[in-house]
VMD Tcl script that builds the backbone (N, CA, C; Angstrom):
set m [mol new atoms 540]
animate dup $m
set s [atomselect $m all]
$s set {name element resname resid chain x y z} {
  {N N THR 1 A 2.733 -5.269 7.989}
  {CA C THR 1 A 2.407 -6.138 6.869}
  {C C THR 1 A 1.100 -6.850 7.125}
  {N N SER 2 A 0.527 -7.293 6.060}
  {CA C SER 2 A -0.730 -8.019 6.118}
  {C C SER 2 A -0.491 -9.424 6.649}
  {N N VAL 3 A -1.359 -9.912 7.485}
  {CA C VAL 3 A -1.230 -11.269 8.014}
  {C C VAL 3 A -1.566 -12.285 6.932}
  {N N ALA 4 A -2.577 -12.025 6.119}
  {CA C ALA 4 A -3.013 -12.990 5.114}
  {C C ALA 4 A -1.940 -13.247 4.065}
  {N N ALA 5 A -1.237 -12.218 3.618}
  {CA C ALA 5 A -0.264 -12.385 2.542}
  {C C ALA 5 A 0.881 -13.318 2.936}
  {N N PRO 6 A 1.537 -13.142 4.106}
  {CA C PRO 6 A 2.584 -14.090 4.460}
  {C C PRO 6 A 2.063 -15.513 4.612}
  {N N VAL 7 A 0.880 -15.670 5.160}
  {CA C VAL 7 A 0.302 -17.010 5.285}
  {C C VAL 7 A 0.102 -17.612 3.899}
  {N N LEU 8 A -0.448 -16.839 2.984}
  {CA C LEU 8 A -0.646 -17.328 1.612}
  {C C LEU 8 A 0.684 -17.658 0.950}
  {N N ALA 9 A 1.693 -16.822 1.174}
  {CA C ALA 9 A 3.007 -17.077 0.593}
  {C C ALA 9 A 3.598 -18.374 1.145}
  {N N HIS 10 A 3.446 -18.604 2.451}
  {CA C HIS 10 A 3.962 -19.842 3.045}
  {C C HIS 10 A 3.212 -21.062 2.518}
  {N N LEU 11 A 1.906 -20.966 2.368}
  {CA C LEU 11 A 1.135 -22.085 1.814}
  {C C LEU 11 A 1.532 -22.342 0.361}
  {N N PHE 12 A 1.727 -21.276 -0.405}
  {CA C PHE 12 A 2.178 -21.421 -1.792}
  {C C PHE 12 A 3.540 -22.110 -1.831}
  {N N ALA 13 A 4.459 -21.704 -0.943}
  {CA C ALA 13 A 5.795 -22.304 -0.906}
  {C C ALA 13 A 5.718 -23.787 -0.564}
  {N N GLN 14 A 4.842 -24.162 0.385}
  {CA C GLN 14 A 4.672 -25.579 0.720}
  {C C GLN 14 A 4.176 -26.360 -0.491}
  {N N LEU 15 A 3.209 -25.810 -1.183}
  {CA C LEU 15 A 2.659 -26.474 -2.370}
  {C C LEU 15 A 3.729 -26.655 -3.446}
  {N N GLN 16 A 4.587 -25.658 -3.605}
  {CA C GLN 16 A 5.641 -25.708 -4.631}
  {C C GLN 16 A 6.901 -26.433 -4.144}
  {N N ARG 17 A 6.900 -26.812 -2.852}
  {CA C ARG 17 A 8.043 -27.487 -2.221}
  {C C ARG 17 A 9.315 -26.635 -2.301}
  {N N VAL 18 A 9.156 -25.362 -1.953}
  {CA C VAL 18 A 10.295 -24.452 -1.875}
  {C C VAL 18 A 10.309 -23.797 -0.498}
  {N N LYS 19 A 11.460 -23.277 -0.119}
  {CA C LYS 19 A 11.629 -22.634 1.178}
  {C C LYS 19 A 11.535 -21.127 1.006}
  {N N ILE 20 A 10.864 -20.466 1.952}
  {CA C ILE 20 A 10.793 -19.009 1.946}
  {C C ILE 20 A 11.931 -18.458 2.778}
  {N N GLU 21 A 12.628 -17.494 2.210}
  {CA C GLU 21 A 13.667 -16.755 2.924}
  {C C GLU 21 A 13.299 -15.278 2.810}
  {N N ILE 22 A 13.169 -14.600 3.942}
  {CA C ILE 22 A 12.805 -13.189 3.968}
  {C C ILE 22 A 14.044 -12.350 3.666}
  {N N VAL 23 A 13.914 -11.438 2.711}
  {CA C VAL 23 A 14.987 -10.502 2.366}
  {C C VAL 23 A 14.510 -9.114 2.777}
  {N N PRO 24 A 15.037 -8.574 3.869}
  {CA C PRO 24 A 14.559 -7.260 4.317}
  {C C PRO 24 A 15.005 -6.144 3.369}
  {N N ILE 25 A 14.071 -5.274 3.045}
  {CA C ILE 25 A 14.326 -4.079 2.241}
  {C C ILE 25 A 13.894 -2.897 3.113}
  {N N GLN 26 A 14.736 -1.896 3.230}
  {CA C GLN 26 A 14.534 -0.819 4.196}
  {C C GLN 26 A 13.399 0.142 3.860}
  {N N ALA 27 A 13.184 0.440 2.577}
  {CA C ALA 27 A 12.200 1.465 2.215}
  {C C ALA 27 A 11.203 0.912 1.208}
  {N N TRP 28 A 9.952 1.357 1.364}
  {CA C TRP 28 A 8.861 0.894 0.508}
  {C C TRP 28 A 9.176 1.132 -0.969}
  {N N ASP 29 A 9.766 2.301 -1.277}
  {CA C ASP 29 A 10.035 2.627 -2.673}
  {C C ASP 29 A 11.225 1.860 -3.244}
  {N N GLU 30 A 11.888 1.058 -2.422}
  {CA C GLU 30 A 12.998 0.232 -2.894}
  {C C GLU 30 A 12.584 -1.205 -3.211}
  {N N LEU 31 A 11.329 -1.578 -2.901}
  {CA C LEU 31 A 10.917 -2.974 -3.114}
  {C C LEU 31 A 11.009 -3.395 -4.581}
  {N N ALA 32 A 10.353 -2.669 -5.475}
  {CA C ALA 32 A 10.370 -3.048 -6.893}
  {C C ALA 32 A 11.775 -2.975 -7.483}
  {N N PRO 33 A 12.553 -1.887 -7.250}
  {CA C PRO 33 A 13.918 -1.868 -7.788}
  {C C PRO 33 A 14.790 -3.009 -7.258}
  {N N ALA 34 A 14.654 -3.324 -5.960}
  {CA C ALA 34 A 15.444 -4.415 -5.385}
  {C C ALA 34 A 15.065 -5.745 -6.031}
  {N N LEU 35 A 13.774 -5.975 -6.208}
  {CA C LEU 35 A 13.322 -7.204 -6.865}
  {C C LEU 35 A 13.856 -7.279 -8.291}
  {N N ALA 36 A 13.765 -6.180 -9.018}
  {CA C ALA 36 A 14.254 -6.147 -10.399}
  {C C ALA 36 A 15.749 -6.448 -10.471}
  {N N ARG 37 A 16.505 -6.047 -9.431}
  {CA C ARG 37 A 17.949 -6.306 -9.376}
  {C C ARG 37 A 18.263 -7.730 -8.892}
  {N N GLY 38 A 17.246 -8.512 -8.571}
  {CA C GLY 38 A 17.484 -9.888 -8.159}
  {C C GLY 38 A 17.562 -10.115 -6.667}
  {N N ARG 39 A 17.204 -9.112 -5.859}
  {CA C ARG 39 A 17.194 -9.295 -4.403}
  {C C ARG 39 A 15.861 -9.914 -4.003}
  {N N GLY 40 A 15.745 -11.201 -4.171}
  {CA C GLY 40 A 14.517 -11.910 -3.859}
  {C C GLY 40 A 13.794 -12.335 -5.125}
  {N N ASP 41 A 12.752 -13.135 -4.925}
  {CA C ASP 41 A 11.985 -13.667 -6.049}
  {C C ASP 41 A 10.597 -13.063 -6.164}
  {N N LEU 42 A 10.061 -12.525 -5.050}
  {CA C LEU 42 A 8.739 -11.904 -5.121}
  {C C LEU 42 A 8.551 -10.922 -3.982}
  {N N VAL 43 A 7.626 -9.999 -4.211}
  {CA C VAL 43 A 7.201 -9.070 -3.173}
  {C C VAL 43 A 5.817 -9.543 -2.750}
  {N N ALA 44 A 5.668 -9.847 -1.469}
  {CA C ALA 44 A 4.392 -10.335 -0.958}
  {C C ALA 44 A 3.874 -9.369 0.090}
  {N N GLY 45 A 2.595 -9.347 0.266}
  {CA C GLY 45 A 1.988 -8.481 1.273}
  {C C GLY 45 A 1.063 -7.483 0.617}
  {N N ARG 46 A 0.887 -6.360 1.264}
  {CA C ARG 46 A -0.020 -5.325 0.760}
  {C C ARG 46 A 0.693 -4.532 -0.324}
  {N N TYR 47 A 0.857 -5.087 -1.502}
  {CA C TYR 47 A 1.625 -4.457 -2.565}
  {C C TYR 47 A 0.709 -4.123 -3.733}
  {N N SER 48 A 0.534 -2.839 -3.950}
  {CA C SER 48 A -0.391 -2.361 -4.979}
  {C C SER 48 A 0.251 -2.371 -6.353}
  {N N ILE 49 A -0.545 -2.739 -7.324}
  {CA C ILE 49 A -0.116 -2.644 -8.718}
  {C C ILE 49 A -0.205 -1.175 -9.120}
  {N N THR 50 A 0.919 -0.606 -9.555}
  {CA C THR 50 A 0.922 0.771 -10.052}
  {C C THR 50 A 1.641 0.792 -11.402}
  {N N GLU 51 A 1.368 1.821 -12.173}
  {CA C GLU 51 A 2.008 1.953 -13.487}
  {C C GLU 51 A 3.522 2.071 -13.341}
  {N N SER 52 A 3.992 2.830 -12.367}
  {CA C SER 52 A 5.437 2.992 -12.211}
  {C C SER 52 A 6.103 1.671 -11.825}
  {N N ARG 53 A 5.458 0.881 -11.001}
  {CA C ARG 53 A 6.022 -0.417 -10.610}
  {C C ARG 53 A 5.989 -1.402 -11.775}
  {N N LYS 54 A 4.941 -1.321 -12.606}
  {CA C LYS 54 A 4.837 -2.239 -13.751}
  {C C LYS 54 A 5.952 -2.008 -14.769}
  {N N LYS 55 A 6.611 -0.867 -14.724}
  {CA C LYS 55 A 7.756 -0.627 -15.606}
  {C C LYS 55 A 8.968 -1.453 -15.172}
  {N N LEU 56 A 9.021 -1.803 -13.887}
  {CA C LEU 56 A 10.166 -2.531 -13.335}
  {C C LEU 56 A 9.924 -4.020 -13.159}
  {N N ILE 57 A 8.696 -4.386 -12.754}
  {CA C ILE 57 A 8.399 -5.778 -12.420}
  {C C ILE 57 A 7.029 -6.162 -12.973}
  {N N ASN 58 A 6.740 -7.448 -12.939}
  {CA C ASN 58 A 5.406 -7.954 -13.287}
  {C C ASN 58 A 4.638 -8.216 -12.001}
  {N N PHE 59 A 3.339 -8.426 -12.162}
  {CA C PHE 59 A 2.478 -8.725 -11.024}
  {C C PHE 59 A 1.660 -9.977 -11.292}
  {N N SER 60 A 1.362 -10.684 -10.212}
  {CA C SER 60 A 0.447 -11.823 -10.304}
  {C C SER 60 A -0.962 -11.298 -10.531}
  {N N ALA 61 A -1.876 -12.232 -10.702}
  {CA C ALA 61 A -3.290 -11.865 -10.731}
  {C C ALA 61 A -3.646 -11.216 -9.399}
  {N N GLU 62 A -4.707 -10.439 -9.399}
  {CA C GLU 62 A -5.135 -9.738 -8.192}
  {C C GLU 62 A -5.346 -10.711 -7.032}
  {N N VAL 63 A -4.778 -10.360 -5.882}
  {CA C VAL 63 A -4.992 -11.115 -4.654}
  {C C VAL 63 A -6.164 -10.516 -3.885}
  {N N PHE 64 A -6.260 -9.163 -3.948}
  {CA C PHE 64 A -7.319 -8.479 -3.219}
  {C C PHE 64 A -7.546 -7.117 -3.857}
  {N N PRO 65 A -8.803 -6.705 -4.022}
  {CA C PRO 65 A -9.055 -5.352 -4.552}
  {C C PRO 65 A -8.787 -4.307 -3.470}
  {N N THR 66 A -8.458 -3.108 -3.886}
  {CA C THR 66 A -8.202 -2.033 -2.931}
  {C C THR 66 A -8.632 -0.699 -3.522}
  {N N ARG 67 A -8.625 0.294 -2.680}
  {CA C ARG 67 A -8.949 1.661 -3.094}
  {C C ARG 67 A -8.336 2.583 -2.053}
  {N N HIS 68 A -7.759 3.703 -2.473}
  {CA C HIS 68 A -7.210 4.679 -1.528}
  {C C HIS 68 A -8.348 5.533 -0.986}
  {N N VAL 69 A -8.349 5.743 0.328}
  {CA C VAL 69 A -9.381 6.547 0.977}
  {C C VAL 69 A -8.708 7.529 1.939}
  {N N VAL 70 A -9.260 8.737 1.985}
  {CA C VAL 70 A -8.764 9.760 2.897}
  {C C VAL 70 A -9.411 9.522 4.268}
  {N N VAL 71 A -8.583 9.408 5.294}
  {CA C VAL 71 A -9.062 9.130 6.648}
  {C C VAL 71 A -8.687 10.315 7.541}
  {N N THR 72 A -9.668 10.788 8.297}
  {CA C THR 72 A -9.451 11.824 9.302}
  {C C THR 72 A -9.965 11.284 10.632}
  {N N ARG 73 A -9.792 12.080 11.687}
  {CA C ARG 73 A -10.220 11.629 13.021}
  {C C ARG 73 A -11.015 12.738 13.686}
  {N N LYS 74 A -12.184 12.366 14.207}
  {CA C LYS 74 A -13.022 13.339 14.912}
  {C C LYS 74 A -12.221 13.961 16.050}
  {N N PRO 75 A -12.318 15.238 16.271}
  {CA C PRO 75 A -13.348 16.161 15.815}
  {C C PRO 75 A -13.032 16.843 14.476}
  {N N SER 76 A -11.930 16.468 13.814}
  {CA C SER 76 A -11.643 17.047 12.496}
  {C C SER 76 A -12.749 16.694 11.517}
  {N N ARG 77 A -12.842 17.473 10.463}
  {CA C ARG 77 A -13.878 17.209 9.463}
  {C C ARG 77 A -13.535 15.974 8.629}
  {N N MET 78 A -14.565 15.387 8.059}
  {CA C MET 78 A -14.406 14.326 7.096}
  {C C MET 78 A -14.091 14.981 5.753}
  {N N VAL 79 A -13.048 14.532 5.070}
  {CA C VAL 79 A -12.652 15.098 3.781}
  {C C VAL 79 A -13.442 14.410 2.675}
  {N N THR 80 A -14.253 15.209 1.971}
  {CA C THR 80 A -15.112 14.627 0.930}
  {C C THR 80 A -14.849 15.207 -0.460}
  {N N THR 81 A -13.978 16.234 -0.559}
  {CA C THR 81 A -13.687 16.839 -1.864}
  {C C THR 81 A -12.181 17.055 -2.005}
  {N N LEU 82 A -11.744 17.203 -3.235}
  {CA C LEU 82 A -10.337 17.477 -3.487}
  {C C LEU 82 A -9.933 18.824 -2.889}
  {N N ASP 83 A -10.811 19.822 -2.960}
  {CA C ASP 83 A -10.500 21.121 -2.348}
  {C C ASP 83 A -10.245 20.984 -0.855}
  {N N GLU 84 A -11.047 20.182 -0.158}
  {CA C GLU 84 A -10.824 19.958 1.274}
  {C C GLU 84 A -9.504 19.226 1.505}
  {N N LEU 85 A -9.215 18.241 0.670}
  {CA C LEU 85 A -7.973 17.479 0.797}
  {C C LEU 85 A -6.758 18.399 0.685}
  {N N LEU 86 A -6.825 19.338 -0.251}
  {CA C LEU 86 A -5.699 20.235 -0.496}
  {C C LEU 86 A -5.414 21.168 0.684}
  {N N ARG 87 A -6.353 21.287 1.623}
  {CA C ARG 87 A -6.169 22.144 2.799}
  {C C ARG 87 A -5.674 21.363 4.025}
  {N N GLU 88 A -5.564 20.067 3.899}
  {CA C GLU 88 A -5.138 19.228 5.031}
  {C C GLU 88 A -3.638 18.963 4.992}
  {N N ARG 89 A -3.100 18.576 6.143}
  {CA C ARG 89 A -1.736 18.046 6.220}
  {C C ARG 89 A -1.899 16.535 6.181}
  {N N ILE 90 A -1.489 15.914 5.072}
  {CA C ILE 90 A -1.775 14.504 4.813}
  {C C ILE 90 A -0.539 13.652 5.063}
  {N N GLY 91 A -0.723 12.591 5.801}
  {CA C GLY 91 A 0.350 11.653 6.079}
  {C C GLY 91 A 0.311 10.472 5.133}
  {N N THR 92 A 1.492 9.997 4.760}
  {CA C THR 92 A 1.595 8.822 3.908}
  {C C THR 92 A 2.953 8.167 4.118}
  {N N VAL 93 A 3.175 7.083 3.417}
  {CA C VAL 93 A 4.433 6.343 3.475}
  {C C VAL 93 A 5.202 6.647 2.190}
  {N N ARG 94 A 6.411 7.137 2.326}
  {CA C ARG 94 A 7.256 7.467 1.174}
  {C C ARG 94 A 7.376 6.246 0.248}
  {N N GLY 95 A 7.196 6.475 -1.046}
  {CA C GLY 95 A 7.357 5.413 -2.029}
  {C C GLY 95 A 6.176 4.487 -2.176}
  {N N SER 96 A 5.105 4.731 -1.430}
  {CA C SER 96 A 3.928 3.853 -1.481}
  {C C SER 96 A 2.997 4.255 -2.619}
  {N N SER 97 A 2.047 3.389 -2.917}
  {CA C SER 97 A 1.028 3.731 -3.914}
  {C C SER 97 A 0.199 4.923 -3.437}
  {N N MET 98 A 0.067 5.091 -2.112}
  {CA C MET 98 A -0.662 6.239 -1.579}
  {C C MET 98 A 0.096 7.534 -1.876}
  {N N ALA 99 A 1.412 7.521 -1.731}
  {CA C ALA 99 A 2.221 8.700 -2.054}
  {C C ALA 99 A 2.088 9.031 -3.542}
  {N N GLU 100 A 2.068 8.001 -4.390}
  {CA C GLU 100 A 1.880 8.222 -5.830}
  {C C GLU 100 A 0.520 8.851 -6.102}
  {N N ALA 101 A -0.521 8.372 -5.421}
  {CA C ALA 101 A -1.873 8.906 -5.638}
  {C C ALA 101 A -1.953 10.373 -5.224}
  {N N LEU 102 A -1.296 10.741 -4.130}
  {CA C LEU 102 A -1.287 12.140 -3.698}
  {C C LEU 102 A -0.573 13.016 -4.726}
  {N N ALA 103 A 0.533 12.522 -5.275}
  {CA C ALA 103 A 1.256 13.275 -6.299}
  {C C ALA 103 A 0.407 13.423 -7.559}
  {N N GLN 104 A -0.269 12.348 -7.965}
  {CA C GLN 104 A -1.127 12.403 -9.159}
  {C C GLN 104 A -2.297 13.357 -8.963}
  {N N ALA 105 A -2.763 13.501 -7.725}
  {CA C ALA 105 A -3.860 14.437 -7.430}
  {C C ALA 105 A -3.338 15.866 -7.271}
  {N N ARG 106 A -2.028 16.038 -7.425}
  {CA C ARG 106 A -1.376 17.346 -7.330}
  {C C ARG 106 A -1.509 17.995 -5.944}
  {N N VAL 107 A -1.472 17.140 -4.918}
  {CA C VAL 107 A -1.428 17.670 -3.558}
  {C C VAL 107 A -0.036 18.268 -3.378}
  {N N PRO 108 A 0.060 19.543 -2.983}
  {CA C PRO 108 A 1.374 20.178 -2.844}
  {C C PRO 108 A 2.277 19.420 -1.876}
  {N N VAL 109 A 3.531 19.316 -2.236}
  {CA C VAL 109 A 4.517 18.579 -1.436}
  {C C VAL 109 A 4.552 19.092 -0.002}
  {N N GLU 110 A 4.391 20.403 0.175}
  {CA C GLU 110 A 4.449 20.971 1.525}
  {C C GLU 110 A 3.241 20.573 2.379}
  {N N ARG 111 A 2.200 20.002 1.790}
  {CA C ARG 111 A 1.020 19.543 2.533}
  {C C ARG 111 A 1.118 18.046 2.874}
  {N N ILE 112 A 2.204 17.404 2.447}
  {CA C ILE 112 A 2.359 15.953 2.631}
  {C C ILE 112 A 3.476 15.657 3.621}
  {N N ASP 113 A 3.173 14.796 4.593}
  {CA C ASP 113 A 4.183 14.267 5.505}
  {C C ASP 113 A 4.381 12.807 5.108}
  {N N ASP 114 A 5.470 12.526 4.383}
  {CA C ASP 114 A 5.699 11.157 3.913}
  {C C ASP 114 A 6.704 10.409 4.789}
  {N N SER 115 A 6.778 10.825 6.046}
  {CA C SER 115 A 7.712 10.182 6.974}
  {C C SER 115 A 7.086 9.033 7.765}
  {N N LEU 116 A 5.809 8.728 7.504}
  {CA C LEU 116 A 5.134 7.700 8.303}
  {C C LEU 116 A 5.632 6.312 7.932}
  {N N ARG 117 A 5.716 5.460 8.911}
  {CA C ARG 117 A 6.072 4.055 8.687}
  {C C ARG 117 A 4.828 3.294 8.237}
  {N N PRO 118 A 4.992 2.235 7.459}
  {CA C PRO 118 A 3.828 1.421 7.098}
  {C C PRO 118 A 3.091 0.961 8.355}
  {N N GLY 119 A 1.789 1.129 8.363}
  {CA C GLY 119 A 0.967 0.728 9.497}
  {C C GLY 119 A 0.858 1.767 10.601}
  {N N ALA 120 A 1.534 2.919 10.443}
  {CA C ALA 120 A 1.534 3.932 11.502}
  {C C ALA 120 A 0.635 5.125 11.187}
  {N N GLN 121 A -0.167 5.033 10.121}
  {CA C GLN 121 A -0.988 6.177 9.724}
  {C C GLN 121 A -2.001 6.544 10.800}
  {N N ALA 122 A -2.725 5.593 11.340}
  {CA C ALA 122 A -3.751 5.882 12.349}
  {C C ALA 122 A -3.118 6.475 13.607}
  {N N ALA 123 A -1.956 5.989 13.988}
  {CA C ALA 123 A -1.267 6.530 15.164}
  {C C ALA 123 A -0.851 7.977 14.923}
  {N N ALA 124 A -0.437 8.303 13.709}
  {CA C ALA 124 A -0.061 9.683 13.380}
  {C C ALA 124 A -1.273 10.607 13.473}
  {N N LEU 125 A -2.438 10.114 13.068}
  {CA C LEU 125 A -3.683 10.893 13.210}
  {C C LEU 125 A -3.993 11.122 14.683}
  {N N GLN 126 A -3.951 10.062 15.448}
  {CA C GLN 126 A -4.280 10.145 16.869}
  {C C GLN 126 A -3.338 11.085 17.610}
  {N N ALA 127 A -2.054 11.091 17.217}
  {CA C ALA 127 A -1.063 11.945 17.868}
  {C C ALA 127 A -1.133 13.390 17.388}
  {N N GLY 128 A -1.928 13.649 16.346}
  {CA C GLY 128 A -2.031 15.001 15.813}
  {C C GLY 128 A -0.868 15.395 14.919}
  {N N GLN 129 A -0.062 14.442 14.515}
  {CA C GLN 129 A 1.069 14.700 13.613}
  {C C GLN 129 A 0.579 15.185 12.253}
  {N N VAL 130 A -0.562 14.663 11.818}
  {CA C VAL 130 A -1.193 15.036 10.549}
  {C C VAL 130 A -2.689 15.181 10.787}
  {N N SER 131 A -3.379 15.865 9.868}
  {CA C SER 131 A -4.833 16.013 10.012}
  {C C SER 131 A -5.597 14.980 9.197}
  {N N GLY 132 A -4.906 14.301 8.297}
  {CA C GLY 132 A -5.514 13.250 7.494}
  {C C GLY 132 A -4.441 12.311 6.989}
  {N N VAL 133 A -4.852 11.118 6.589}
  {CA C VAL 133 A -3.933 10.151 5.990}
  {C C VAL 133 A -4.620 9.511 4.799}
  {N N LEU 134 A -3.818 8.988 3.899}
  {CA C LEU 134 A -4.349 8.212 2.788}
  {C C LEU 134 A -3.989 6.759 3.067}
  {N N MET 135 A -4.997 5.886 3.009}
  {CA C MET 135 A -4.806 4.472 3.320}
  {C C MET 135 A -5.562 3.625 2.312}
  {N N GLY 136 A -5.195 2.358 2.231}
  {CA C GLY 136 A -6.012 1.397 1.513}
  {C C GLY 136 A -7.291 1.196 2.297}
  {N N VAL 137 A -8.416 1.124 1.606}
  {CA C VAL 137 A -9.709 1.037 2.291}
  {C C VAL 137 A -9.785 -0.189 3.199}
  {N N GLU 138 A -9.152 -1.296 2.808}
  {CA C GLU 138 A -9.186 -2.503 3.633}
  {C C GLU 138 A -8.502 -2.259 4.974}
  {N N ASN 139 A -7.421 -1.475 4.982}
  {CA C ASN 139 A -6.726 -1.140 6.231}
  {C C ASN 139 A -7.490 -0.085 7.016}
  {N N ALA 140 A -8.092 0.867 6.303}
  {CA C ALA 140 A -8.861 1.927 6.968}
  {C C ALA 140 A -10.054 1.345 7.733}
  {N N ILE 141 A -10.731 0.394 7.130}
  {CA C ILE 141 A -11.878 -0.239 7.796}
  {C C ILE 141 A -11.417 -0.967 9.061}
  {N N ALA 142 A -10.303 -1.682 8.970}
  {CA C ALA 142 A -9.772 -2.397 10.141}
  {C C ALA 142 A -9.362 -1.406 11.235}
  {N N GLU 143 A -8.726 -0.304 10.854}
  {CA C GLU 143 A -8.323 0.705 11.841}
  {C C GLU 143 A -9.545 1.362 12.486}
  {N N GLN 144 A -10.599 1.574 11.694}
  {CA C GLN 144 A -11.815 2.194 12.232}
  {C C GLN 144 A -12.474 1.281 13.269}
  {N N GLN 145 A -12.320 -0.017 13.127}
  {CA C GLN 145 A -12.848 -0.940 14.134}
  {C C GLN 145 A -12.131 -0.745 15.473}
  {N N ARG 146 A -10.839 -0.422 15.417}
  {CA C ARG 146 A -10.049 -0.192 16.636}
  {C C ARG 146 A -10.264 1.214 17.196}
  {N N ASP 147 A -10.542 2.179 16.305}
  {CA C ASP 147 A -10.714 3.570 16.730}
  {C C ASP 147 A -11.944 4.149 16.030}
  {N N PRO 148 A -13.118 4.098 16.666}
  {CA C PRO 148 A -14.356 4.573 16.041}
  {C C PRO 148 A -14.365 6.067 15.710}
  {N N ARG 149 A -13.367 6.823 16.195}
  {CA C ARG 149 A -13.302 8.253 15.868}
  {C C ARG 149 A -12.725 8.487 14.460}
  {N N LEU 150 A -12.201 7.446 13.835}
  {CA C LEU 150 A -11.697 7.584 12.466}
  {C C LEU 150 A -12.870 7.720 11.508}
  {N N GLN 151 A -12.690 8.604 10.528}
  {CA C GLN 151 A -13.735 8.869 9.531}
  {C C GLN 151 A -13.173 8.582 8.144}
  {N N LEU 152 A -13.875 7.756 7.394}
  {CA C LEU 152 A -13.467 7.453 6.028}
  {C C LEU 152 A -14.167 8.427 5.101}
  {N N GLY 153 A -13.370 9.211 4.382}
  {CA C GLY 153 A -13.898 10.230 3.487}
  {C C GLY 153 A -13.851 9.799 2.036}
  {N N MET 154 A -13.355 10.692 1.204}
  {CA C MET 154 A -13.370 10.476 -0.240}
  {C C MET 154 A -12.344 9.437 -0.674}
  {N N PHE 155 A -12.651 8.785 -1.796}
  {CA C PHE 155 A -11.679 7.925 -2.455}
  {C C PHE 155 A -10.781 8.815 -3.292}
  {N N LEU 156 A -9.530 8.443 -3.421}
  {CA C LEU 156 A -8.595 9.182 -4.256}
  {C C LEU 156 A -8.011 8.217 -5.273}
  {N N GLY 157 A -8.190 8.550 -6.540}
  {CA C GLY 157 A -7.683 7.701 -7.612}
  {C C GLY 157 A -8.638 6.572 -7.925}
  {N N PRO 158 A -8.299 5.809 -8.940}
  {CA C PRO 158 A -9.165 4.710 -9.372}
  {C C PRO 158 A -9.038 3.485 -8.460}
  {N N PRO 159 A -9.975 2.553 -8.560}
  {CA C PRO 159 A -9.824 1.287 -7.829}
  {C C PRO 159 A -8.508 0.613 -8.231}
  {N N GLY 160 A -7.943 -0.131 -7.318}
  {CA C GLY 160 A -6.679 -0.801 -7.586}
  {C C GLY 160 A -6.698 -2.243 -7.147}
  {N N SER 161 A -5.526 -2.859 -7.217}
  {CA C SER 161 A -5.376 -4.269 -6.869}
  {C C SER 161 A -4.116 -4.479 -6.055}
  {N N LEU 162 A -4.213 -5.373 -5.086}
  {CA C LEU 162 A -3.045 -5.862 -4.366}
  {C C LEU 162 A -2.656 -7.181 -5.011}
  {N N ALA 163 A -1.358 -7.399 -5.187}
  {CA C ALA 163 A -0.889 -8.602 -5.869}
  {C C ALA 163 A 0.548 -8.893 -5.432}
  {N N TYR 164 A 1.078 -9.999 -5.904}
  {CA C TYR 164 A 2.482 -10.320 -5.692}
  {C C TYR 164 A 3.289 -9.717 -6.824}
  {N N GLY 165 A 4.441 -9.145 -6.491}
  {CA C GLY 165 A 5.354 -8.642 -7.509}
  {C C GLY 165 A 6.395 -9.695 -7.821}
  {N N VAL 166 A 6.698 -9.871 -9.103}
  {CA C VAL 166 A 7.723 -10.828 -9.540}
  {C C VAL 166 A 8.621 -10.160 -10.584}
  {N N ARG 167 A 9.848 -10.685 -10.715}
  {CA C ARG 167 A 10.752 -10.157 -11.740}
  {C C ARG 167 A 10.168 -10.426 -13.121}
  {N N LYS 168 A 10.440 -9.551 -14.056}
  {CA C LYS 168 A 9.878 -9.658 -15.405}
  {C C LYS 168 A 10.228 -10.993 -16.066}
  {N N GLN 169 A 11.414 -11.521 -15.813}
  {CA C GLN 169 A 11.825 -12.770 -16.458}
  {C C GLN 169 A 11.251 -14.013 -15.776}
  {N N ASP 170 A 10.627 -13.880 -14.615}
  {CA C ASP 170 A 10.117 -15.031 -13.860}
  {C C ASP 170 A 8.676 -15.363 -14.247}
  {N N LEU 171 A 8.470 -15.658 -15.520}
  {CA C LEU 171 A 7.113 -15.933 -16.016}
  {C C LEU 171 A 6.542 -17.222 -15.441}
  {N N GLU 172 A 7.392 -18.192 -15.179}
  {CA C GLU 172 A 6.906 -19.459 -14.602}
  {C C GLU 172 A 6.382 -19.230 -13.180}
  {N N LEU 173 A 7.108 -18.445 -12.391}
  {CA C LEU 173 A 6.656 -18.112 -11.038}
  {C C LEU 173 A 5.353 -17.311 -11.104}
  {N N GLN 174 A 5.286 -16.375 -12.016}
  {CA C GLN 174 A 4.068 -15.573 -12.165}
  {C C GLN 174 A 2.881 -16.475 -12.528}
  {N N ARG 175 A 3.075 -17.406 -13.467}
  {CA C ARG 175 A 1.983 -18.331 -13.838}
  {C C ARG 175 A 1.563 -19.188 -12.646}
  {N N ALA 176 A 2.529 -19.661 -11.863}
  {CA C ALA 176 A 2.227 -20.497 -10.698}
  {C C ALA 176 A 1.435 -19.687 -9.668}
  {N N LEU 177 A 1.828 -18.443 -9.441}
  {CA C LEU 177 A 1.089 -17.585 -8.506}
  {C C LEU 177 A -0.311 -17.312 -9.025}
  {N N ASP 178 A -0.439 -17.044 -10.307}
  {CA C ASP 178 A -1.759 -16.787 -10.904}
  {C C ASP 178 A -2.673 -18.000 -10.736}
  {N N THR 179 A -2.132 -19.183 -10.938}
  {CA C THR 179 A -2.913 -20.413 -10.796}
  {C C THR 179 A -3.302 -20.636 -9.343}
  {N N TYR 180 A -2.372 -20.354 -8.436}
  {CA C TYR 180 A -2.615 -20.530 -7.012}
  {C C TYR 180 A -3.710 -19.595 -6.545}
}
mol reanalyze $m
mol bondsrecalc $m
mol representation Tube
mol addrep $m
């Protein structure tokens, strides 16, 4: 998880004079459905606004801009075209916005390894489990600082936004987050 998002959530809670209670959800693709069912009041962290998620929940104003980028590791080639991407074994996190972007780009299911844990994409590259991964550019840049052999290639999909997810009926919470 992102360090900034929990800190921001805790500061927001202090300002609103409410207590934060963490509700663990096992899978990334269960966050929005769990929130919609009332398991918690918001999703905080690196949570991308997607069309499929907007059908279930609302989002606060953008917390941070993002973009999906294809990351490879030297000596592998840098992926700069969709044709090159389609020839790679790409790692992602099941249920993530990155998995959605790969599906929208029509990357064949057999070319995708969606068994990676959040935050484990760079390790999967280093271990040779996959030849490329799709990551948020903000995370890819941070990982490249730790491992200069990482190469940031093409963007996949349109620019996006990271935000807080809230239940559709929680308009007051959404307004408070937007103001914050």
